[in-house]
C-alpha positions as CSV (number, residue, x, y, z in Angstrom):
1,M,0.0,0.0,0.0
2,T,3.0,2.3,-0.5
3,H,1.3,3.9,-3.5
4,V,-1.6,5.0,-1.3
5,L,0.7,7.1,0.9
6,V,2.3,8.7,-2.2
7,H,-1.1,9.7,-3.6
8,I,-2.6,10.8,-0.4
9,V,-0.1,13.6,0.1
10,D,-0.9,15.1,-3.3
11,E,-4.7,14.7,-2.7
12,I,-4.4,16.5,0.7
13,A,-2.5,19.4,-1.0
14,I,-5.2,19.7,-3.7
15,L,-8.5,18.7,-2.0
16,G,-7.9,19.4,1.6
17,P,-8.3,17.1,4.7
18,V,-8.6,13.4,4.0
19,F,-12.0,13.0,5.7
20,L,-13.6,15.4,3.1
21,H,-12.6,13.3,0.0
22,N,-11.6,9.9,1.2
23,L,-13.8,6.8,0.5
24,F,-13.2,4.9,3.7
25,P,-15.6,7.0,6.0
26,F,-18.4,6.6,3.4
27,D,-17.8,2.8,3.2
28,R,-18.0,2.5,7.0
29,F,-21.2,4.6,7.2
30,M,-22.8,2.5,4.4
31,R,-22.1,-0.6,6.4
32,V,-24.2,1.0,9.2
33,L,-27.0,1.9,6.9
34,K,-27.2,-1.5,5.3
35,K,-28.0,-3.0,8.8
36,Y,-31.2,-0.9,8.8
37,V,-32.5,-2.7,5.7
38,R,-35.3,-5.2,6.7
39,N,-37.4,-5.0,3.6
40,R,-35.1,-5.6,0.6
41,A,-37.9,-4.4,-1.8
42,R,-37.8,-0.9,-0.1
43,P,-34.2,-0.4,1.0
44,E,-34.5,3.5,1.0
45,G,-37.5,3.4,3.3
46,S,-35.9,0.9,5.6
47,I,-32.8,3.0,6.0
48,S,-34.9,6.1,6.6
49,M,-37.0,4.5,9.3
50,G,-34.0,2.8,11.0
51,H,-32.0,6.0,11.1
52,Q,-35.1,7.8,12.5
53,I,-35.7,5.2,15.2
54,E,-32.0,5.3,16.3
55,D,-32.2,9.1,16.7
56,V,-35.4,8.9,18.8
57,I,-34.0,6.2,21.0
58,G,-30.8,8.2,21.5
59,F,-32.9,11.3,22.5
60,C,-35.1,9.4,24.9
61,V,-32.3,7.5,26.7
62,D,-31.1,10.7,28.4
63,F,-34.5,11.0,30.2
64,I,-34.6,7.4,31.5
65,P,-33.6,7.4,35.2
66,G,-31.2,4.8,36.6
67,L,-30.1,3.7,33.1
68,K,-26.5,2.4,32.8
69,K,-24.9,3.4,29.6
70,I,-22.6,1.1,27.7
71,G,-19.0,1.8,28.4
72,L,-16.3,1.3,30.9
73,P,-17.7,-0.1,34.2
74,I,-17.6,2.1,37.2
75,S,-15.0,1.0,39.7
76,Q,-16.3,-0.7,42.8
77,Y,-14.1,1.7,44.9
78,E,-15.6,4.8,43.3
79,G,-16.6,7.4,46.0
80,R,-15.5,5.2,48.9
81,L,-13.5,6.8,51.7
82,T,-13.2,3.9,54.0
83,G,-12.4,0.2,53.8
84,K,-14.9,-2.6,53.6
85,G,-14.7,-6.1,54.9
86,M,-15.7,-9.0,52.8
87,L,-15.7,-12.8,52.9
88,G,-16.5,-13.4,56.6
89,G,-17.3,-10.8,59.2
90,D,-17.2,-13.1,62.2
91,S,-17.1,-11.7,65.7
92,I,-14.7,-13.5,68.0
93,I,-13.6,-13.0,71.5
94,C,-9.8,-12.5,71.3
95,R,-8.3,-14.9,73.8
96,D,-4.8,-14.2,72.6
97,G,-3.9,-11.4,74.9
98,H,-0.5,-10.8,73.3
99,S,-1.9,-10.4,69.8
100,W,-4.6,-8.1,71.1
101,F,-2.0,-6.0,72.9
102,Q,0.2,-5.8,69.7
103,A,-2.8,-4.7,67.6
104,H,-3.8,-2.0,70.1
105,Y,-0.3,-0.7,70.4
106,T,0.0,-0.5,66.6
107,V,-3.1,1.7,66.4
108,L,-1.8,4.0,69.2
109,H,1.7,4.2,67.7
110,N,0.3,5.3,64.3
111,S,-2.2,7.9,65.5
112,T,-1.1,11.5,65.2
113,L,-3.4,12.3,68.1
114,V,-1.3,10.1,70.4
115,T,2.1,11.3,69.1
116,P,2.7,14.0,71.8
117,Y,2.0,11.6,74.6
118,V,4.6,9.1,73.2
119,D,7.4,11.5,73.9
120,E,5.9,12.4,77.3
121,H,5.8,8.8,78.4
122,K,9.4,8.1,77.2
123,N,10.7,11.2,79.1
124,S,8.9,10.0,82.2
125,L,10.5,6.6,82.0
126,R,14.0,8.2,81.5
127,S,13.5,10.4,84.6
128,K,12.4,7.4,86.7
129,H,15.1,5.0,85.4
130,P,18.1,7.2,84.4
131,E,20.4,4.2,84.7
132,Q,18.6,2.2,81.9
133,C,19.7,2.2,78.2
134,D,17.5,3.3,75.3
135,D,16.6,-0.2,74.3
136,W,15.2,-0.9,77.8
137,I,13.3,2.4,77.6
138,T,11.8,1.4,74.3
139,C,10.7,-2.1,75.5
140,E,9.2,-0.6,78.7
141,H,7.4,2.0,76.7
142,I,5.8,-0.6,74.4
143,R,4.8,-2.7,77.4
144,T,3.3,0.1,79.6
145,F,2.2,2.9,77.2
146,G,-1.4,1.7,76.8
147,S,-2.2,1.6,80.5
148,W,-0.2,4.8,81.1
149,L,-2.2,6.7,78.4
150,E,-5.5,5.5,79.9
151,T,-4.5,6.8,83.3
152,R,-3.1,10.0,81.9
153,L,-6.3,11.0,80.1
154,R,-8.8,9.7,82.6
155,G,-11.1,12.5,83.7
156,D,-9.6,15.0,81.2
157,N,-12.6,16.7,79.5
158,T,-10.4,18.7,77.1
159,V,-9.4,15.8,74.9
160,C,-11.4,14.9,71.8
161,D,-13.7,11.8,71.7
162,E,-11.5,9.9,69.3
163,L,-8.4,10.3,71.5
164,Y,-10.4,9.3,74.6
165,S,-11.6,6.2,72.8
166,L,-8.1,5.3,71.9
167,S,-6.9,5.6,75.4
168,R,-9.6,3.3,76.7
169,G,-8.6,0.6,74.3
170,P,-10.7,-1.6,71.9
171,S,-13.3,-4.1,72.7
172,S,-12.1,-7.7,73.3
173,T,-14.6,-8.8,70.7
174,V,-12.7,-8.6,67.4
175,L,-14.3,-8.6,63.9
176,T,-12.4,-10.9,61.6
177,Y,-12.5,-11.1,57.8
178,K,-11.1,-13.3,55.1
179,G,-10.9,-10.4,52.7
180,Y,-10.8,-6.6,52.8
181,E,-11.2,-3.8,50.3
182,I,-9.3,-0.6,50.9
183,N,-7.3,2.0,48.9
184,G,-8.6,0.6,45.6
185,N,-7.2,-2.9,46.3
186,T,-8.7,-6.2,47.5
187,F,-6.7,-8.1,50.1
188,Y,-7.1,-11.7,51.1
189,M,-5.6,-13.8,53.9
190,I,-3.0,-16.4,52.8
191,A,-5.5,-19.2,53.7
192,Q,-8.1,-17.7,51.3
193,D,-5.5,-17.2,48.6
194,Q,-4.7,-20.9,48.7
195,K,-8.4,-21.6,47.7
196,S,-8.4,-19.1,44.9
197,T,-6.7,-18.8,41.5
198,N,-5.9,-15.1,42.3
199,Q,-3.2,-13.8,44.6
200,N,-4.2,-11.0,46.9
201,S,-2.3,-11.7,50.2
202,G,1.1,-10.1,49.3
203,V,1.8,-6.7,51.0
204,R,4.6,-4.2,51.1
205,F,5.1,-1.7,53.9
206,D,7.4,1.3,53.9
207,A,8.6,2.1,57.4
208,A,10.5,5.2,58.7
209,T,13.7,4.3,60.4
210,N,16.8,6.1,61.7
211,R,18.5,5.2,58.4
212,G,15.7,6.7,56.3
213,K,13.2,4.3,55.0
214,D,13.1,0.5,54.9
215,T,10.7,-1.5,52.7
216,Y,9.3,-4.7,54.2
217,Y,7.6,-7.5,52.3
218,G,5.2,-10.2,53.6
219,Y,1.8,-11.7,53.4
220,I,-1.4,-11.5,55.3
221,V,-2.3,-14.2,57.8
222,D,-5.3,-12.5,59.5
223,I,-7.5,-9.5,59.1
224,W,-8.8,-7.7,62.2
225,E,-11.1,-4.8,62.8
226,L,-10.8,-3.3,66.2
227,D,-13.9,-1.6,67.7
228,Y,-13.2,1.4,69.9
229,G,-16.8,2.4,70.2
230,H,-18.9,5.3,68.8
231,D,-18.6,3.9,65.3
232,F,-14.8,4.1,65.5
233,K,-13.3,1.0,64.0
234,V,-9.7,0.5,62.8
235,P,-8.8,-2.3,60.3
236,L,-5.4,-4.1,60.7
237,F,-3.6,-6.8,58.9
238,K,-1.6,-9.4,60.8
239,C,1.3,-10.3,58.6
240,K,4.4,-12.4,58.4
241,W,7.3,-10.4,57.3
242,V,10.4,-11.4,55.4
243,N,13.8,-10.7,57.1
244,L,15.6,-7.8,55.5
245,L,18.9,-9.4,56.5
246,G,20.3,-12.8,56.0
247,G,19.2,-13.1,52.4
248,G,15.6,-12.6,53.0
249,V,15.3,-9.6,50.6
250,Q,17.7,-9.1,47.7
251,V,17.8,-6.6,44.9
252,D,19.3,-7.8,41.6
253,P,22.1,-5.3,40.7
254,Q,21.8,-6.0,37.0
255,Y,18.0,-5.8,36.5
256,G,16.9,-4.1,39.6
257,M,14.4,-6.8,40.5
258,T,13.6,-7.5,44.1
259,T,13.5,-11.1,45.2
260,V,12.4,-12.5,48.6
261,D,12.7,-15.8,50.4
262,L,9.2,-16.3,51.9
263,N,10.6,-19.0,54.2
264,N,13.1,-16.5,55.9
265,L,10.6,-14.8,58.2
266,G,11.1,-12.5,61.2
267,Y,9.8,-9.6,63.3
268,T,7.3,-11.9,65.1
269,D,6.8,-9.3,67.8
270,K,5.6,-6.6,65.3
271,Q,3.2,-8.4,63.0
272,F,0.3,-5.9,62.9
273,V,0.1,-3.0,60.5
274,L,-2.7,-0.6,59.6
275,A,-4.6,-1.7,56.5
276,N,-4.4,1.8,55.2
277,D,-0.5,1.8,55.2
278,V,0.3,-1.2,53.0
279,A,0.6,-1.5,49.3
280,Q,-0.3,-4.7,47.4
281,V,2.4,-6.8,45.7
282,F,2.5,-10.2,44.0
283,Y,5.1,-12.9,44.3
284,V,6.2,-14.9,41.2
285,K,8.4,-17.9,41.4
286,D,12.0,-17.2,40.4
287,M,12.6,-20.2,38.1
288,S,16.3,-19.3,37.8
289,N,16.5,-20.2,41.5
290,K,14.9,-23.6,41.0
291,P,17.1,-26.5,42.4
292,R,18.1,-29.5,40.4
293,K,15.6,-32.3,40.5
294,R,16.4,-35.3,42.6
295,K,16.7,-38.7,41.0
296,D,14.8,-40.2,43.9
297,K,11.2,-40.5,42.8
298,E,10.0,-40.6,46.4
299,A,11.5,-37.3,47.2
300,N,9.3,-34.5,48.4
301,T,7.9,-32.5,45.5
302,S,8.2,-29.3,47.5
303,Y,11.9,-29.6,47.1
304,D,11.5,-28.8,43.4
305,D,9.9,-25.4,44.1
306,P,12.1,-22.3,43.7
307,K,13.5,-20.9,46.9
308,R,13.0,-17.3,46.0
309,H,10.1,-15.2,44.5
310,I,10.2,-12.1,42.4
311,V,8.2,-9.1,43.7
312,L,5.8,-7.5,41.3
313,L,4.1,-4.2,42.4
314,G,0.3,-4.0,42.3
315,K,-1.6,-1.0,41.0
316,K,-0.9,2.4,42.5
317,R,-2.4,2.9,45.9
318,H,-5.3,5.3,46.2
319,H,-4.9,7.3,49.4
320,E,-8.1,7.8,51.3
321,S,-9.3,11.4,51.7
322,G,-11.1,12.8,54.7
323,G,-9.6,10.3,57.1
324,Q,-7.3,10.7,60.0
325,D,-3.7,11.5,58.9
326,R,-1.3,8.7,60.1
327,H,2.4,8.3,59.9
328,V,4.2,5.0,59.2
329,R,5.4,3.0,62.1
330,R,8.8,1.7,62.7
331,L,9.4,-2.1,62.7
C-alpha cells in the first residue's frame, strides 16, 4: 500500500483534509445503513425508518432514570472513603492477649493524636530510670504505654472523643474477615489465597527508620477490625514479614528486580500494620533459583519449588481522603 501514501499527500494538498474526500468513511457509514434494511424491496424506506428510530432512542435515553450506559464499568471503589470487609465478618472474643496488645499498640503508635504523649511517656521513663539504656526504655514504653495513656487521660474533659476512645482501648470482641477492600485494592488472607486462583495476600510496607526508609515484604495471615466504640473502627492486617537481612530480601544489581525468600521470616513481635498503610504486591516464582531435580522418585515434590520469589508491584495505591492522617510506624 505504499502507492496510497504517495497519492494521499498530493490529494491533501489539492483537495484538503482526508475526511472530506476519502472513500473509507463513506464505506464505513454505508455498512451501518445496510443494517437498517429489513425489507429488501424498499431499501431506502428501511434505511430512513431505521435512522429515525435510532435518533429517537438516543434522545429518549437521556431521560430514563437509573439507566446504565454502555462503556467502561464504574470502579467498585468509586466514591468510597473507608475500607470494607468481605468474605467473613465473624465476631470472635480474642483470647490471645499478646496479639490483642500488639494490635492496640499498633493503632496507638500510628495515630497523630497520640504522638505528643509518646514523647511524654518516654521522658517520664527516663526520669524514673536514668540508669537504663535506650533499648530498655523502648521495651518498657511498648509494654506500659497503653495503660499509662488510659490513666493519663482519665477525667480529662479537654481531649477529643477519638483520643479518649483510643486511650480506653478496643473491645475484646474482634471482627475478623477473610478479605478486605481498601485503597482501591482487594486483600485476602493467605489461607483464602490458597483456595483461589488469584493472589491477593502479598503486601509491602514502607517504614520510617533512623536510616531513612526500609521496605518490608510479607503476606497477610489474618485481618482484624478493632472496635473502639462510637462507630470508630480500625482495620489491621496481621502479617508475616520477610527478614531484611540474612538473604531474606535481595535486589538484583543488573536488572533491579527485588526477590524475597518467603521462608526466611522474622519480626514476630511486630506483626500488625494498619490496613491503610500497606501496598499490594505479587510474588512470582523465580525459576532461575529452582534447584536441580532429585533422581529419587519418592523425594518430596516441594523440594523442586524455587527458593525465591520475584516481587511485582500492584496497582498504584489510592490514598483515602477525609480520614485521619497517620504516619508510618517503625518495625
